[in-house]
Biopython code that builds the backbone (N, CA, C, O; Angstrom):
import numpy as np
from Bio.PDB.StructureBuilder import StructureBuilder

atoms = [
    (1, "MET", "N", (27.919, -7.658, 3.411)),
    (1, "MET", "CA", (27.246, -6.555, 4.044)),
    (1, "MET", "C", (26.145, -7.120, 4.934)),
    (1, "MET", "O", (25.359, -7.960, 4.497)),
    (2, "LEU", "N", (26.089, -6.672, 6.149)),
    (2, "LEU", "CA", (25.011, -7.044, 7.047)),
    (2, "LEU", "C", (23.842, -6.091, 6.842)),
    (2, "LEU", "O", (24.033, -4.935, 6.465)),
    (3, "VAL", "N", (22.648, -6.573, 7.087)),
    (3, "VAL", "CA", (21.486, -5.710, 6.937)),
    (3, "VAL", "C", (21.246, -4.902, 8.210)),
    (3, "VAL", "O", (21.675, -5.272, 9.303)),
    (4, "SER", "N", (20.564, -3.820, 8.029)),
    (4, "SER", "CA", (20.145, -2.990, 9.153)),
    (4, "SER", "C", (18.685, -3.343, 9.453)),
    (4, "SER", "O", (17.790, -2.939, 8.711)),
    (5, "PRO", "N", (18.437, -4.087, 10.526)),
    (5, "PRO", "CA", (17.049, -4.487, 10.814)),
    (5, "PRO", "C", (16.095, -3.301, 10.926)),
    (5, "PRO", "O", (14.962, -3.376, 10.451)),
    (6, "GLY", "N", (16.533, -2.216, 11.543)),
    (6, "GLY", "CA", (15.673, -1.051, 11.703)),
    (6, "GLY", "C", (15.288, -0.428, 10.377)),
    (6, "GLY", "O", (14.145, -0.016, 10.182)),
    (7, "ARG", "N", (16.241, -0.360, 9.470)),
    (7, "ARG", "CA", (15.942, 0.224, 8.151)),
    (7, "ARG", "C", (15.047, -0.694, 7.328)),
    (7, "ARG", "O", (14.147, -0.221, 6.634)),
    (8, "LEU", "N", (15.287, -1.997, 7.399)),
    (8, "LEU", "CA", (14.406, -2.919, 6.683)),
    (8, "LEU", "C", (12.998, -2.898, 7.277)),
    (8, "LEU", "O", (12.014, -3.033, 6.549)),
    (9, "GLN", "N", (12.900, -2.730, 8.588)),
    (9, "GLN", "CA", (11.585, -2.611, 9.204)),
    (9, "GLN", "C", (10.874, -1.375, 8.659)),
    (9, "GLN", "O", (9.685, -1.436, 8.345)),
    (10, "GLN", "N", (11.584, -0.258, 8.544)),
    (10, "GLN", "CA", (10.976, 0.962, 8.000)),
    (10, "GLN", "C", (10.519, 0.746, 6.567)),
    (10, "GLN", "O", (9.457, 1.235, 6.179)),
    (11, "LEU", "N", (11.290, 0.033, 5.784)),
    (11, "LEU", "CA", (10.919, -0.273, 4.404)),
    (11, "LEU", "C", (9.570, -0.993, 4.377)),
    (11, "LEU", "O", (8.674, -0.604, 3.629)),
    (12, "PHE", "N", (9.424, -2.038, 5.187)),
    (12, "PHE", "CA", (8.175, -2.797, 5.187)),
    (12, "PHE", "C", (7.024, -1.997, 5.781)),
    (12, "PHE", "O", (5.890, -2.120, 5.317)),
    (13, "VAL", "N", (7.287, -1.184, 6.790)),
    (13, "VAL", "CA", (6.237, -0.321, 7.350)),
    (13, "VAL", "C", (5.726, 0.613, 6.253)),
    (13, "VAL", "O", (4.515, 0.757, 6.087)),
    (14, "ASN", "N", (6.622, 1.242, 5.509)),
    (14, "ASN", "CA", (6.209, 2.155, 4.448)),
    (14, "ASN", "C", (5.376, 1.442, 3.388)),
    (14, "ASN", "O", (4.321, 1.936, 2.991)),
    (15, "LEU", "N", (5.845, 0.283, 2.927)),
    (15, "LEU", "CA", (5.119, -0.444, 1.886)),
    (15, "LEU", "C", (3.757, -0.922, 2.379)),
    (15, "LEU", "O", (2.765, -0.824, 1.657)),
    (16, "LEU", "N", (3.706, -1.434, 3.600)),
    (16, "LEU", "CA", (2.439, -1.947, 4.124)),
    (16, "LEU", "C", (1.466, -0.817, 4.460)),
    (16, "LEU", "O", (0.259, -0.976, 4.278)),
    (17, "GLU", "N", (1.970, 0.320, 4.946)),
    (17, "GLU", "CA", (1.091, 1.467, 5.178)),
    (17, "GLU", "C", (0.489, 1.954, 3.869)),
    (17, "GLU", "O", (-0.695, 2.289, 3.819)),
    (18, "ASN", "N", (1.292, 1.999, 2.804)),
    (18, "ASN", "CA", (0.757, 2.386, 1.493)),
    (18, "ASN", "C", (-0.313, 1.406, 1.040)),
    (18, "ASN", "O", (-1.372, 1.818, 0.568)),
    (19, "ALA", "N", (-0.049, 0.125, 1.177)),
    (19, "ALA", "CA", (-1.023, -0.879, 0.764)),
    (19, "ALA", "C", (-2.316, -0.731, 1.560)),
    (19, "ALA", "O", (-3.406, -0.807, 0.992)),
    (20, "ALA", "N", (-2.204, -0.521, 2.862)),
    (20, "ALA", "CA", (-3.399, -0.368, 3.702)),
    (20, "ALA", "C", (-4.164, 0.908, 3.328)),
    (20, "ALA", "O", (-5.393, 0.936, 3.380)),
    (21, "LYS", "N", (-3.442, 1.948, 2.957)),
    (21, "LYS", "CA", (-4.068, 3.233, 2.642)),
    (21, "LYS", "C", (-4.832, 3.187, 1.318)),
    (21, "LYS", "O", (-5.892, 3.799, 1.193)),
    (22, "TYR", "N", (-4.301, 2.471, 0.340)),
    (22, "TYR", "CA", (-4.847, 2.537, -1.014)),
    (22, "TYR", "C", (-5.564, 1.273, -1.459)),
    (22, "TYR", "O", (-6.060, 1.221, -2.584)),
    (23, "THR", "N", (-5.632, 0.269, -0.624)),
    (23, "THR", "CA", (-6.316, -0.966, -0.985)),
    (23, "THR", "C", (-7.670, -0.996, -0.296)),
    (23, "THR", "O", (-7.759, -0.690, 0.893)),
    (24, "PRO", "N", (-8.725, -1.358, -1.016)),
    (24, "PRO", "CA", (-10.047, -1.424, -0.383)),
    (24, "PRO", "C", (-10.050, -2.376, 0.812)),
    (24, "PRO", "O", (-9.359, -3.394, 0.816)),
    (25, "ALA", "N", (-10.843, -2.022, 1.823)),
    (25, "ALA", "CA", (-10.966, -2.867, 3.023)),
    (25, "ALA", "C", (-11.338, -4.283, 2.619)),
    (25, "ALA", "O", (-12.188, -4.495, 1.755)),
    (26, "GLY", "N", (-10.693, -5.241, 3.253)),
    (26, "GLY", "CA", (-10.958, -6.644, 2.987)),
    (26, "GLY", "C", (-10.185, -7.222, 1.816)),
    (26, "GLY", "O", (-10.237, -8.428, 1.576)),
    (27, "SER", "N", (-9.466, -6.377, 1.081)),
    (27, "SER", "CA", (-8.664, -6.864, -0.042)),
    (27, "SER", "C", (-7.340, -7.417, 0.471)),
    (27, "SER", "O", (-6.798, -6.911, 1.453)),
    (28, "PRO", "N", (-6.820, -8.437, -0.176)),
    (28, "PRO", "CA", (-5.567, -9.034, 0.306)),
    (28, "PRO", "C", (-4.345, -8.172, -0.004)),
    (28, "PRO", "O", (-4.291, -7.469, -1.013)),
    (29, "VAL", "N", (-3.384, -8.250, 0.884)),
    (29, "VAL", "CA", (-2.041, -7.726, 0.651)),
    (29, "VAL", "C", (-1.129, -8.936, 0.787)),
    (29, "VAL", "O", (-1.147, -9.618, 1.812)),
    (30, "GLU", "N", (-0.348, -9.200, -0.225)),
    (30, "GLU", "CA", (0.496, -10.398, -0.250)),
    (30, "GLU", "C", (1.964, -10.027, -0.109)),
    (30, "GLU", "O", (2.441, -9.070, -0.719)),
    (31, "ILE", "N", (2.666, -10.798, 0.702)),
    (31, "ILE", "CA", (4.115, -10.641, 0.858)),
    (31, "ILE", "C", (4.733, -11.999, 0.564)),
    (31, "ILE", "O", (4.402, -12.995, 1.206)),
    (32, "VAL", "N", (5.622, -12.030, -0.399)),
    (32, "VAL", "CA", (6.290, -13.268, -0.784)),
    (32, "VAL", "C", (7.793, -13.007, -0.800)),
    (32, "VAL", "O", (8.247, -11.998, -1.338)),
    (33, "ALA", "N", (8.559, -13.919, -0.210)),
    (33, "ALA", "CA", (10.022, -13.819, -0.244)),
    (33, "ALA", "C", (10.582, -15.186, -0.556)),
    (33, "ALA", "O", (10.125, -16.197, -0.022)),
    (34, "ARG", "N", (11.574, -15.210, -1.423)),
    (34, "ARG", "CA", (12.230, -16.485, -1.742)),
    (34, "ARG", "C", (13.644, -16.210, -2.230)),
    (34, "ARG", "O", (13.920, -15.192, -2.865)),
    (35, "ALA", "N", (14.519, -17.134, -1.919)),
    (35, "ALA", "CA", (15.882, -17.042, -2.431)),
    (35, "ALA", "C", (15.875, -17.501, -3.880)),
    (35, "ALA", "O", (15.196, -18.466, -4.230)),
    (36, "ASN", "N", (16.631, -16.810, -4.719)),
    (36, "ASN", "CA", (16.791, -17.262, -6.093)),
    (36, "ASN", "C", (17.507, -18.604, -6.088)),
    (36, "ASN", "O", (18.210, -18.921, -5.128)),
    (37, "PRO", "N", (17.344, -19.395, -7.139)),
    (37, "PRO", "CA", (17.957, -20.734, -7.171)),
    (37, "PRO", "C", (19.462, -20.755, -6.913)),
    (37, "PRO", "O", (19.983, -21.737, -6.385)),
    (38, "ASP", "N", (20.163, -19.684, -7.280)),
    (38, "ASP", "CA", (21.612, -19.659, -7.051)),
    (38, "ASP", "C", (21.961, -19.341, -5.600)),
    (38, "ASP", "O", (23.124, -19.443, -5.210)),
    (39, "GLY", "N", (20.955, -18.952, -4.786)),
    (39, "GLY", "CA", (21.193, -18.668, -3.371)),
    (39, "GLY", "C", (21.935, -17.376, -3.098)),
    (39, "GLY", "O", (22.400, -17.154, -1.980)),
    (40, "ARG", "N", (22.053, -16.517, -4.103)),
    (40, "ARG", "CA", (22.816, -15.279, -3.923)),
    (40, "ARG", "C", (21.936, -14.038, -3.778)),
    (40, "ARG", "O", (22.423, -12.958, -3.444)),
    (41, "VAL", "N", (20.639, -14.203, -4.031)),
    (41, "VAL", "CA", (19.724, -13.066, -3.986)),
    (41, "VAL", "C", (18.404, -13.521, -3.379)),
    (41, "VAL", "O", (17.927, -14.621, -3.659)),
    (42, "VAL", "N", (17.822, -12.669, -2.547)),
    (42, "VAL", "CA", (16.470, -12.914, -2.062)),
    (42, "VAL", "C", (15.552, -11.932, -2.791)),
    (42, "VAL", "O", (15.805, -10.728, -2.829)),
    (43, "ALA", "N", (14.478, -12.480, -3.370)),
    (43, "ALA", "CA", (13.473, -11.677, -4.061)),
    (43, "ALA", "C", (12.273, -11.532, -3.135)),
    (43, "ALA", "O", (11.772, -12.519, -2.597)),
    (44, "ILE", "N", (11.815, -10.303, -2.953)),
    (44, "ILE", "CA", (10.691, -10.000, -2.063)),
    (44, "ILE", "C", (9.673, -9.200, -2.861)),
    (44, "ILE", "O", (10.031, -8.300, -3.620)),
    (45, "GLU", "N", (8.400, -9.539, -2.680)),
    (45, "GLU", "CA", (7.336, -8.795, -3.340)),
    (45, "GLU", "C", (6.242, -8.463, -2.343)),
    (45, "GLU", "O", (5.792, -9.326, -1.590)),
    (46, "VAL", "N", (5.820, -7.213, -2.341)),
    (46, "VAL", "CA", (4.654, -6.764, -1.573)),
    (46, "VAL", "C", (3.640, -6.315, -2.616)),
    (46, "VAL", "O", (3.896, -5.388, -3.385)),
    (47, "ALA", "N", (2.485, -6.981, -2.636)),
    (47, "ALA", "CA", (1.494, -6.726, -3.684)),
    (47, "ALA", "C", (0.114, -6.506, -3.077)),
    (47, "ALA", "O", (-0.251, -7.126, -2.078)),
    (48, "ASP", "N", (-0.647, -5.607, -3.706)),
    (48, "ASP", "CA", (-1.989, -5.297, -3.211)),
    (48, "ASP", "C", (-2.990, -5.362, -4.352)),
    (48, "ASP", "O", (-2.631, -5.657, -5.492)),
    (49, "ARG", "N", (-4.239, -5.087, -4.038)),
    (49, "ARG", "CA", (-5.318, -5.046, -5.027)),
    (49, "ARG", "C", (-5.988, -3.676, -5.031)),
    (49, "ARG", "O", (-7.202, -3.557, -5.195)),
    (50, "GLY", "N", (-5.163, -2.645, -4.847)),
    (50, "GLY", "CA", (-5.653, -1.272, -4.882)),
    (50, "GLY", "C", (-5.815, -0.792, -6.318)),
    (50, "GLY", "O", (-5.952, -1.601, -7.235)),
    (51, "PRO", "N", (-5.797, 0.533, -6.515)),
    (51, "PRO", "CA", (-6.033, 1.098, -7.850)),
    (51, "PRO", "C", (-4.872, 0.913, -8.823)),
    (51, "PRO", "O", (-5.017, 1.188, -10.014)),
    (52, "GLY", "N", (-3.738, 0.458, -8.340)),
    (52, "GLY", "CA", (-2.586, 0.295, -9.217)),
    (52, "GLY", "C", (-1.841, 1.605, -9.425)),
    (52, "GLY", "O", (-2.067, 2.587, -8.719)),
    (53, "ILE", "N", (-0.960, 1.599, -10.397)),
    (53, "ILE", "CA", (-0.065, 2.731, -10.666)),
    (53, "ILE", "C", (-0.385, 3.268, -12.050)),
    (53, "ILE", "O", (-0.564, 2.501, -12.997)),
    (54, "GLN", "N", (-0.458, 4.581, -12.164)),
    (54, "GLN", "CA", (-0.682, 5.193, -13.470)),
    (54, "GLN", "C", (0.457, 4.795, -14.399)),
    (54, "GLN", "O", (1.620, 4.882, -14.007)),
    (55, "PRO", "N", (0.157, 4.360, -15.618)),
    (55, "PRO", "CA", (1.224, 4.036, -16.570)),
    (55, "PRO", "C", (2.186, 5.208, -16.720)),
    (55, "PRO", "O", (1.765, 6.352, -16.890)),
    (56, "GLY", "N", (3.460, 4.917, -16.657)),
    (56, "GLY", "CA", (4.505, 5.932, -16.748)),
    (56, "GLY", "C", (4.996, 6.436, -15.403)),
    (56, "GLY", "O", (6.031, 7.098, -15.330)),
    (57, "ASP", "N", (4.260, 6.127, -14.326)),
    (57, "ASP", "CA", (4.657, 6.582, -12.988)),
    (57, "ASP", "C", (5.462, 5.543, -12.214)),
    (57, "ASP", "O", (5.883, 5.818, -11.090)),
    (58, "GLU", "N", (5.686, 4.376, -12.771)),
    (58, "GLU", "CA", (6.322, 3.283, -12.033)),
    (58, "GLU", "C", (7.664, 3.682, -11.428)),
    (58, "GLU", "O", (7.912, 3.379, -10.261)),
    (59, "ALA", "N", (8.523, 4.340, -12.164)),
    (59, "ALA", "CA", (9.833, 4.757, -11.641)),
    (59, "ALA", "C", (9.724, 6.080, -10.883)),
    (59, "ALA", "O", (10.429, 6.294, -9.897)),
    (60, "ARG", "N", (8.860, 6.945, -11.332)),
    (60, "ARG", "CA", (8.707, 8.276, -10.749)),
    (60, "ARG", "C", (8.235, 8.233, -9.299)),
    (60, "ARG", "O", (8.557, 9.132, -8.522)),
    (61, "LEU", "N", (7.476, 7.198, -8.920)),
    (61, "LEU", "CA", (6.953, 7.095, -7.554)),
    (61, "LEU", "C", (8.052, 7.034, -6.496)),
    (61, "LEU", "O", (7.795, 7.331, -5.329)),
    (62, "PHE", "N", (9.266, 6.656, -6.881)),
    (62, "PHE", "CA", (10.369, 6.535, -5.932)),
    (62, "PHE", "C", (11.120, 7.860, -5.730)),
    (62, "PHE", "O", (12.081, 7.914, -4.963)),
    (63, "GLU", "N", (10.691, 8.912, -6.407)),
    (63, "GLU", "CA", (11.300, 10.232, -6.226)),
    (63, "GLU", "C", (10.685, 10.910, -5.000)),
    (63, "GLU", "O", (9.542, 10.631, -4.635)),
    (64, "LYS", "N", (11.446, 11.795, -4.373)),
    (64, "LYS", "CA", (10.954, 12.526, -3.202)),
    (64, "LYS", "C", (9.775, 13.418, -3.575)),
    (64, "LYS", "O", (9.748, 14.036, -4.639)),
    (65, "PHE", "N", (8.799, 13.466, -2.663)),
    (65, "PHE", "CA", (7.622, 14.332, -2.753)),
    (65, "PHE", "C", (6.698, 14.000, -3.923)),
    (65, "PHE", "O", (5.898, 14.838, -4.340)),
    (66, "ILE", "N", (6.804, 12.790, -4.450)),
    (66, "ILE", "CA", (5.933, 12.360, -5.549)),
    (66, "ILE", "C", (4.903, 11.387, -4.997)),
    (66, "ILE", "O", (5.229, 10.457, -4.260)),
    (67, "ARG", "N", (3.668, 11.621, -5.366)),
    (67, "ARG", "CA", (2.578, 10.719, -4.987)),
    (67, "ARG", "C", (1.852, 10.312, -6.256)),
    (67, "ARG", "O", (1.812, 11.064, -7.229)),
    (68, "GLY", "N", (1.294, 9.148, -6.240)),
    (68, "GLY", "CA", (0.543, 8.681, -7.399)),
    (68, "GLY", "C", (-0.654, 9.571, -7.689)),
    (68, "GLY", "O", (-1.268, 10.114, -6.771)),
    (69, "ARG", "N", (-0.980, 9.717, -8.949)),
    (69, "ARG", "CA", (-2.095, 10.574, -9.350)),
    (69, "ARG", "C", (-3.429, 10.076, -8.809)),
    (69, "ARG", "O", (-4.321, 10.882, -8.544)),
    (70, "GLN", "N", (-3.582, 8.786, -8.642)),
    (70, "GLN", "CA", (-4.839, 8.223, -8.170)),
    (70, "GLN", "C", (-4.975, 8.329, -6.661)),
    (70, "GLN", "O", (-5.982, 7.887, -6.110)),
    (71, "GLN", "N", (-4.016, 8.886, -5.994)),
    (71, "GLN", "CA", (-3.994, 8.857, -4.541)),
    (71, "GLN", "C", (-4.350, 10.204, -3.930)),
    (71, "GLN", "O", (-3.845, 10.554, -2.863)),
    (72, "THR", "N", (-5.209, 10.957, -4.590)),
    (72, "THR", "CA", (-5.616, 12.225, -4.027)),
    (72, "THR", "C", (-6.580, 11.980, -2.879)),
    (72, "THR", "O", (-7.249, 10.948, -2.822)),
    (73, "GLY", "N", (-6.642, 12.929, -1.976)),
    (73, "GLY", "CA", (-7.559, 12.813, -0.862)),
    (73, "GLY", "C", (-7.007, 12.049, 0.323)),
    (73, "GLY", "O", (-7.697, 11.917, 1.334)),
    (74, "SER", "N", (-5.800, 11.546, 0.238)),
    (74, "SER", "CA", (-5.187, 10.860, 1.380)),
    (74, "SER", "C", (-3.935, 11.612, 1.778)),
    (74, "SER", "O", (-3.314, 12.306, 0.972)),
    (75, "SER", "N", (-3.581, 11.456, 3.045)),
    (75, "SER", "CA", (-2.449, 12.219, 3.568)),
    (75, "SER", "C", (-1.130, 11.552, 3.213)),
    (75, "SER", "O", (-1.077, 10.365, 2.891)),
    (76, "GLY", "N", (-0.086, 12.332, 3.278)),
    (76, "GLY", "CA", (1.256, 11.829, 3.033)),
    (76, "GLY", "C", (2.085, 12.883, 2.329)),
    (76, "GLY", "O", (1.561, 13.733, 1.609)),
    (77, "ALA", "N", (3.387, 12.812, 2.549)),
    (77, "ALA", "CA", (4.292, 13.798, 1.959)),
    (77, "ALA", "C", (4.951, 13.307, 0.683)),
    (77, "ALA", "O", (5.648, 14.071, 0.015)),
    (78, "GLY", "N", (4.741, 12.046, 0.334)),
    (78, "GLY", "CA", (5.389, 11.516, -0.853)),
    (78, "GLY", "C", (6.835, 11.131, -0.607)),
    (78, "GLY", "O", (7.655, 11.175, -1.524)),
    (79, "LEU", "N", (7.156, 10.753, 0.626)),
    (79, "LEU", "CA", (8.533, 10.352, 0.948)),
    (79, "LEU", "C", (8.688, 8.850, 1.166)),
    (79, "LEU", "O", (9.807, 8.340, 1.105)),
    (80, "GLY", "N", (7.606, 8.136, 1.415)),
    (80, "GLY", "CA", (7.690, 6.725, 1.789)),
    (80, "GLY", "C", (8.434, 5.855, 0.798)),
    (80, "GLY", "O", (9.316, 5.088, 1.186)),
    (81, "LEU", "N", (8.089, 5.963, -0.487)),
    (81, "LEU", "CA", (8.752, 5.118, -1.482)),
    (81, "LEU", "C", (10.176, 5.589, -1.769)),
    (81, "LEU", "O", (11.031, 4.776, -2.122)),
    (82, "ALA", "N", (10.445, 6.888, -1.624)),
    (82, "ALA", "CA", (11.824, 7.379, -1.771)),
    (82, "ALA", "C", (12.694, 6.789, -0.661)),
    (82, "ALA", "O", (13.842, 6.417, -0.901)),
    (83, "ILE", "N", (12.147, 6.705, 0.551)),
    (83, "ILE", "CA", (12.873, 6.086, 1.661)),
    (83, "ILE", "C", (13.099, 4.609, 1.371)),
    (83, "ILE", "O", (14.183, 4.087, 1.631)),
    (84, "CYS", "N", (12.089, 3.931, 0.836)),
    (84, "CYS", "CA", (12.243, 2.507, 0.491)),
    (84, "CYS", "C", (13.385, 2.310, -0.509)),
    (84, "CYS", "O", (14.212, 1.413, -0.347)),
    (85, "ARG", "N", (13.422, 3.143, -1.528)),
    (85, "ARG", "CA", (14.499, 3.033, -2.524)),
    (85, "ARG", "C", (15.860, 3.264, -1.881)),
    (85, "ARG", "O", (16.824, 2.566, -2.196)),
    (86, "GLY", "N", (15.942, 4.239, -0.983)),
    (86, "GLY", "CA", (17.205, 4.501, -0.302)),
    (86, "GLY", "C", (17.654, 3.329, 0.555)),
    (86, "GLY", "O", (18.836, 2.983, 0.566)),
    (87, "VAL", "N", (16.726, 2.720, 1.267)),
    (87, "VAL", "CA", (17.058, 1.557, 2.117)),
    (87, "VAL", "C", (17.545, 0.402, 1.261)),
    (87, "VAL", "O", (18.574, -0.206, 1.557)),
    (88, "ILE", "N", (16.816, 0.101, 0.210)),
    (88, "ILE", "CA", (17.203, -1.018, -0.663)),
    (88, "ILE", "C", (18.554, -0.744, -1.318)),
    (88, "ILE", "O", (19.404, -1.632, -1.384)),
    (89, "SER", "N", (18.752, 0.471, -1.796)),
    (89, "SER", "CA", (20.037, 0.824, -2.434)),
    (89, "SER", "C", (21.190, 0.712, -1.452)),
    (89, "SER", "O", (22.266, 0.230, -1.807)),
    (90, "ALA", "N", (20.973, 1.157, -0.209)),
    (90, "ALA", "CA", (22.028, 1.079, 0.808)),
    (90, "ALA", "C", (22.414, -0.359, 1.112)),
    (90, "ALA", "O", (23.525, -0.614, 1.576)),
    (91, "HIS", "N", (21.513, -1.304, 0.859)),
    (91, "HIS", "CA", (21.783, -2.723, 1.088)),
    (91, "HIS", "C", (22.233, -3.429, -0.196)),
    (91, "HIS", "O", (22.332, -4.656, -0.220)),
    (92, "GLY", "N", (22.505, -2.669, -1.259)),
    (92, "GLY", "CA", (23.006, -3.252, -2.504)),
    (92, "GLY", "C", (21.930, -3.899, -3.344)),
    (92, "GLY", "O", (22.233, -4.745, -4.185)),
    (93, "GLY", "N", (20.675, -3.522, -3.138)),
    (93, "GLY", "CA", (19.572, -4.148, -3.853)),
    (93, "GLY", "C", (18.863, -3.208, -4.804)),
    (93, "GLY", "O", (19.305, -2.088, -5.057)),
    (94, "THR", "N", (17.751, -3.699, -5.321)),
    (94, "THR", "CA", (16.933, -2.934, -6.252)),
    (94, "THR", "C", (15.466, -3.039, -5.841)),
    (94, "THR", "O", (15.065, -3.991, -5.171)),
    (95, "ILE", "N", (14.671, -2.047, -6.251)),
    (95, "ILE", "CA", (13.227, -2.060, -6.034)),
    (95, "ILE", "C", (12.566, -1.463, -7.268)),
    (95, "ILE", "O", (13.025, -0.454, -7.804)),
    (96, "VAL", "N", (11.486, -2.095, -7.713)),
    (96, "VAL", "CA", (10.705, -1.593, -8.836)),
    (96, "VAL", "C", (9.227, -1.718, -8.494)),
    (96, "VAL", "O", (8.837, -2.540, -7.665)),
    (97, "ALA", "N", (8.412, -0.895, -9.141)),
    (97, "ALA", "CA", (6.967, -0.942, -8.977)),
    (97, "ALA", "C", (6.344, -1.326, -10.311)),
    (97, "ALA", "O", (6.836, -0.951, -11.375)),
    (98, "ALA", "N", (5.256, -2.078, -10.234)),
    (98, "ALA", "CA", (4.552, -2.494, -11.447)),
    (98, "ALA", "C", (3.090, -2.731, -11.117)),
    (98, "ALA", "O", (2.729, -2.954, -9.962)),
    (99, "ASN", "N", (2.258, -2.680, -12.139)),
    (99, "ASN", "CA", (0.867, -3.054, -11.981)),
    (99, "ASN", "C", (0.743, -4.567, -12.045)),
    (99, "ASN", "O", (1.482, -5.236, -12.767)),
    (100, "ARG", "N", (-0.198, -5.093, -11.283)),
    (100, "ARG", "CA", (-0.449, -6.530, -11.252)),
    (100, "ARG", "C", (-1.521, -6.893, -12.279)),
    (100, "ARG", "O", (-2.451, -6.119, -12.506)),
    (101, "PRO", "N", (-1.397, -8.040, -12.885)),
    (101, "PRO", "CA", (-2.513, -8.519, -13.707)),
    (101, "PRO", "C", (-3.754, -8.661, -12.825)),
    (101, "PRO", "O", (-3.663, -9.210, -11.727)),
    (102, "GLY", "N", (-4.881, -8.189, -13.272)),
    (102, "GLY", "CA", (-6.101, -8.265, -12.482)),
    (102, "GLY", "C", (-6.291, -7.077, -11.552)),
    (102, "GLY", "O", (-7.297, -7.016, -10.845)),
    (103, "GLY", "N", (-5.358, -6.133, -11.530)),
    (103, "GLY", "CA", (-5.482, -4.923, -10.724)),
    (103, "GLY", "C", (-4.608, -4.918, -9.497)),
    (103, "GLY", "O", (-4.335, -5.964, -8.907)),
    (104, "GLY", "N", (-4.175, -3.746, -9.119)),
    (104, "GLY", "CA", (-3.319, -3.578, -7.957)),
    (104, "GLY", "C", (-1.888, -3.269, -8.343)),
    (104, "GLY", "O", (-1.533, -3.221, -9.521)),
    (105, "ALA", "N", (-1.078, -3.060, -7.318)),
    (105, "ALA", "CA", (0.334, -2.720, -7.510)),
    (105, "ALA", "C", (1.208, -3.770, -6.846)),
    (105, "ALA", "O", (0.812, -4.396, -5.863)),
    (106, "ALA", "N", (2.403, -3.953, -7.396)),
    (106, "ALA", "CA", (3.390, -4.861, -6.810)),
    (106, "ALA", "C", (4.715, -4.122, -6.716)),
    (106, "ALA", "O", (5.157, -3.478, -7.667)),
    (107, "PHE", "N", (5.335, -4.228, -5.556)),
    (107, "PHE", "CA", (6.660, -3.650, -5.329)),
    (107, "PHE", "C", (7.618, -4.820, -5.174)),
    (107, "PHE", "O", (7.532, -5.589, -4.217)),
    (108, "LYS", "N", (8.533, -4.942, -6.132)),
    (108, "LYS", "CA", (9.443, -6.080, -6.202)),
    (108, "LYS", "C", (10.846, -5.626, -5.853)),
    (108, "LYS", "O", (11.373, -4.664, -6.413)),
    (109, "MET", "N", (11.438, -6.354, -4.903)),
    (109, "MET", "CA", (12.775, -6.013, -4.438)),
    (109, "MET", "C", (13.694, -7.214, -4.582)),
    (109, "MET", "O", (13.254, -8.362, -4.529)),
    (110, "GLU", "N", (14.957, -6.936, -4.763)),
    (110, "GLU", "CA", (15.990, -7.962, -4.718)),
    (110, "GLU", "C", (17.119, -7.463, -3.826)),
    (110, "GLU", "O", (17.586, -6.332, -3.960)),
    (111, "LEU", "N", (17.545, -8.329, -2.918)),
    (111, "LEU", "CA", (18.653, -8.026, -2.012)),
    (111, "LEU", "C", (19.687, -9.135, -2.108)),
    (111, "LEU", "O", (19.327, -10.310, -2.168)),
    (112, "PRO", "N", (20.968, -8.779, -2.123)),
    (112, "PRO", "CA", (21.998, -9.816, -2.165)),
    (112, "PRO", "C", (22.045, -10.586, -0.845)),
    (112, "PRO", "O", (21.841, -10.021, 0.230)),
    (113, "ILE", "N", (22.315, -11.870, -0.950)),
    (113, "ILE", "CA", (22.541, -12.714, 0.229)),
    (113, "ILE", "C", (24.045, -12.885, 0.360)),
    (113, "ILE", "O", (24.698, -13.420, -0.535)),
    (114, "ILE", "N", (24.587, -12.432, 1.471)),
    (114, "ILE", "CA", (26.022, -12.526, 1.700)),
    (114, "ILE", "C", (26.235, -13.303, 2.986)),
    (114, "ILE", "O", (25.606, -13.012, 4.004)),
    (115, "GLY", "N", (27.107, -14.275, 2.942)),
    (115, "GLY", "CA", (27.347, -15.088, 4.132)),
    (115, "GLY", "C", (26.367, -16.248, 4.205)),
    (115, "GLY", "O", (25.616, -16.508, 3.265)),
    (116, "THR", "N", (26.389, -16.922, 5.311)),
    (116, "THR", "CA", (25.514, -18.066, 5.529)),
    (116, "THR", "C", (24.292, -17.624, 6.321)),
    (116, "THR", "O", (24.428, -17.073, 7.413)),
    (117, "PRO", "N", (23.083, -17.863, 5.774)),
    (117, "PRO", "CA", (21.897, -17.470, 6.527)),
    (117, "PRO", "C", (21.765, -18.228, 7.842)),
    (117, "PRO", "O", (22.198, -19.375, 7.953)),
    (118, "LEU", "N", (21.168, -17.584, 8.828)),
    (118, "LEU", "CA", (20.903, -18.243, 10.095)),
    (118, "LEU", "C", (19.827, -19.300, 9.892)),
    (118, "LEU", "O", (18.954, -19.137, 9.040)),
    (119, "PRO", "N", (19.879, -20.383, 10.666)),
    (119, "PRO", "CA", (18.822, -21.382, 10.518)),
    (119, "PRO", "C", (17.481, -20.804, 10.975)),
    (119, "PRO", "O", (17.427, -19.915, 11.824)),
    (120, "ALA", "N", (16.414, -21.324, 10.397)),
    (120, "ALA", "CA", (15.069, -20.863, 10.759)),
    (120, "ALA", "C", (14.778, -21.281, 12.205)),
    (120, "ALA", "O", (15.180, -22.362, 12.636)),
    (121, "PRO", "N", (14.082, -20.424, 12.945)),
    (121, "PRO", "CA", (13.742, -20.799, 14.333)),
    (121, "PRO", "C", (12.742, -21.952, 14.335)),
    (121, "PRO", "O", (11.972, -22.098, 13.386)),
    (122, "PRO", "N", (12.741, -22.763, 15.373)),
    (122, "PRO", "CA", (11.799, -23.877, 15.424)),
    (122, "PRO", "C", (10.373, -23.350, 15.530)),
    (122, "PRO", "O", (10.119, -22.289, 16.100)),
    (123, "ILE", "N", (9.475, -24.105, 14.978)),
    (123, "ILE", "CA", (8.068, -23.701, 14.995)),
    (123, "ILE", "C", (7.321, -24.435, 16.093)),
    (123, "ILE", "O", (6.120, -24.229, 16.267)),
]
sb = StructureBuilder()
sb.init_structure("model")
sb.init_model(0)
sb.init_chain("A")
sb.init_seg("    ")
for serial, (resi, resn, name, xyz) in enumerate(atoms, 1):
    if name == "N":
        sb.init_residue(resn, " ", resi, " ")
    sb.init_atom(name, np.array(xyz, "f"), 0.0, 1.0, " ", f" {name:<3s}", serial, name[0])
structure = sb.get_structure()
């Protein structure tokens, strides 16, 4: 399966907009991607140092029109993470949300690697 660059871009826009909205100014947002040792899956994590996720809401946040309880006072329809789940699912992958040790939220994704990856562009 080939990826849809536009849909993956929307996935990252949604995750990064959420991180920017709920993370205090000057706090880091980390993006890490690596292929698993078997070379068949790429693991991606977008993590912030915001208020984190209410216990029990980790899976619920990916439902349509659901927003985290700690996120009152900010705009949004509660569709961003539902769209992220749809994009990842359409690409044969998974996405989960979890609290980070030390505070913040982490969104962890896995996508299958099919075919031979293109070589990295020269730096």
